[in-house]
Backbone bond lengths (Angstrom), bond angles and torsions (degrees), N, CA, C in turn:
res aa  C-N    CA-C-N  psi(-1)  N-CA   C-N-CA  omega(-1)  CA-C   N-CA-C  phi
1 M - - - 1.420 - - 1.536 103.98 -
2 F 1.424 113.48 139.42 1.468 119.42 -179.75 1.580 104.93 -120.77
3 S 1.353 115.47 157.90 1.393 116.29 176.99 1.555 112.55 -139.17
4 C 1.338 118.48 163.24 1.417 122.61 179.65 1.486 103.86 -85.91
5 G 1.292 120.29 129.73 1.409 123.25 176.59 1.427 118.77 -72.22
6 I 1.257 117.89 -7.49 1.493 127.11 -176.72 1.588 108.17 -99.60
7 C 1.294 118.76 -62.89 1.449 120.85 -173.17 1.605 113.31 -99.99
8 G 1.326 113.36 -13.92 1.542 118.54 172.32 1.503 112.67 86.00
9 L 1.337 120.59 2.44 1.486 120.32 174.87 1.508 108.79 -58.97
10 H 1.355 118.16 150.72 1.411 125.23 175.80 1.390 117.88 -109.74
11 Y 1.318 119.67 140.31 1.472 120.08 -175.86 1.618 109.84 -132.71
12 S 1.228 118.68 155.95 1.403 121.83 179.94 1.533 107.77 -93.18
13 D 1.318 115.68 -9.92 1.478 118.39 178.32 1.507 109.36 -121.55
14 K 1.325 112.44 131.56 1.514 118.12 -176.12 1.493 112.52 -62.78
15 E 1.356 118.87 -36.97 1.446 121.41 -179.42 1.484 110.41 -60.34
16 D 1.395 116.28 -44.87 1.511 116.32 179.47 1.476 111.21 -63.49
17 A 1.321 119.58 -36.62 1.468 118.98 -179.36 1.456 109.58 -66.51
18 E 1.317 119.19 -37.76 1.480 124.44 -177.27 1.575 107.34 -68.04
19 A 1.356 114.79 -41.02 1.456 118.27 -179.73 1.510 112.66 -65.72
20 C 1.318 116.50 -34.27 1.422 124.08 -179.88 1.535 107.88 -68.19
21 E 1.348 117.49 -49.13 1.469 119.80 -177.69 1.488 109.60 -67.29
22 S 1.371 119.88 -35.48 1.451 117.64 176.16 1.534 113.52 -63.80
23 W 1.300 114.07 -44.25 1.500 117.35 175.67 1.495 112.55 -58.82
24 C 1.265 116.95 -46.10 1.456 125.08 -174.79 1.610 108.06 -61.10
25 K 1.315 115.33 -44.42 1.402 120.77 -179.95 1.558 109.69 -67.01
26 T 1.176 117.62 -41.37 1.537 122.28 -173.72 1.575 109.72 -75.42
27 H 1.306 116.15 -42.54 1.469 122.44 -167.26 1.569 114.81 -108.97
28 N 1.349 114.35 -9.62 1.515 121.26 -175.14 1.541 110.73 52.66
29 S 1.280 117.20 37.06 1.429 122.79 175.58 1.505 109.05 -156.74
30 C 1.376 116.44 176.83 1.475 119.80 -179.35 1.590 107.77 -99.78
31 N 1.338 113.43 146.33 1.510 118.50 173.12 1.551 106.63 -93.16
32 L 1.269 115.54 119.70 1.545 116.44 -176.33 1.508 110.73 -64.99
33 Q 1.352 117.48 -30.89 1.501 118.76 179.44 1.519 109.74 -62.65
34 V 1.390 116.94 -38.52 1.436 119.14 179.54 1.562 109.95 -81.93
35 A 1.278 118.65 -41.89 1.516 121.30 -177.58 1.473 114.31 -60.93
36 K 1.429 114.07 -29.15 1.495 115.24 179.14 1.534 112.79 -66.98
37 K 1.354 116.01 -15.14 1.459 118.18 179.58 1.568 110.88 -87.04
38 S 1.369 115.23 -4.92 1.483 117.00 -174.73 1.532 110.57 -70.86
39 I 1.321 112.27 158.44 1.536 117.47 176.47 1.505 110.86 -61.10
40 E 1.312 119.37 -40.20 1.501 121.31 178.55 1.515 109.33 -61.38
41 A 1.273 122.25 -38.30 1.401 122.95 -179.84 1.489 112.31 -68.32
42 K 1.370 117.61 -38.74 1.391 123.54 -175.51 1.582 108.39 -72.41
43 K 1.326 115.46 -31.65 1.480 118.62 173.97 1.534 115.02 -65.51
44 G 1.337 112.27 -27.24 1.455 116.99 179.35 1.507 115.34 -75.67
45 K 1.291 119.64 -9.16 1.370 123.96 -174.50 1.465 112.51 -79.93
């Protein structure tokens, strides 16, 4: 499991976690397209 070092969302895929962290650093917010791939989002379905 991989996580974003900024917002703390968890991902099963390293590339998604890196994309999330990159977006968070650049925009100081979460990208919903990336966040919906998180383990937390999948649990909510």
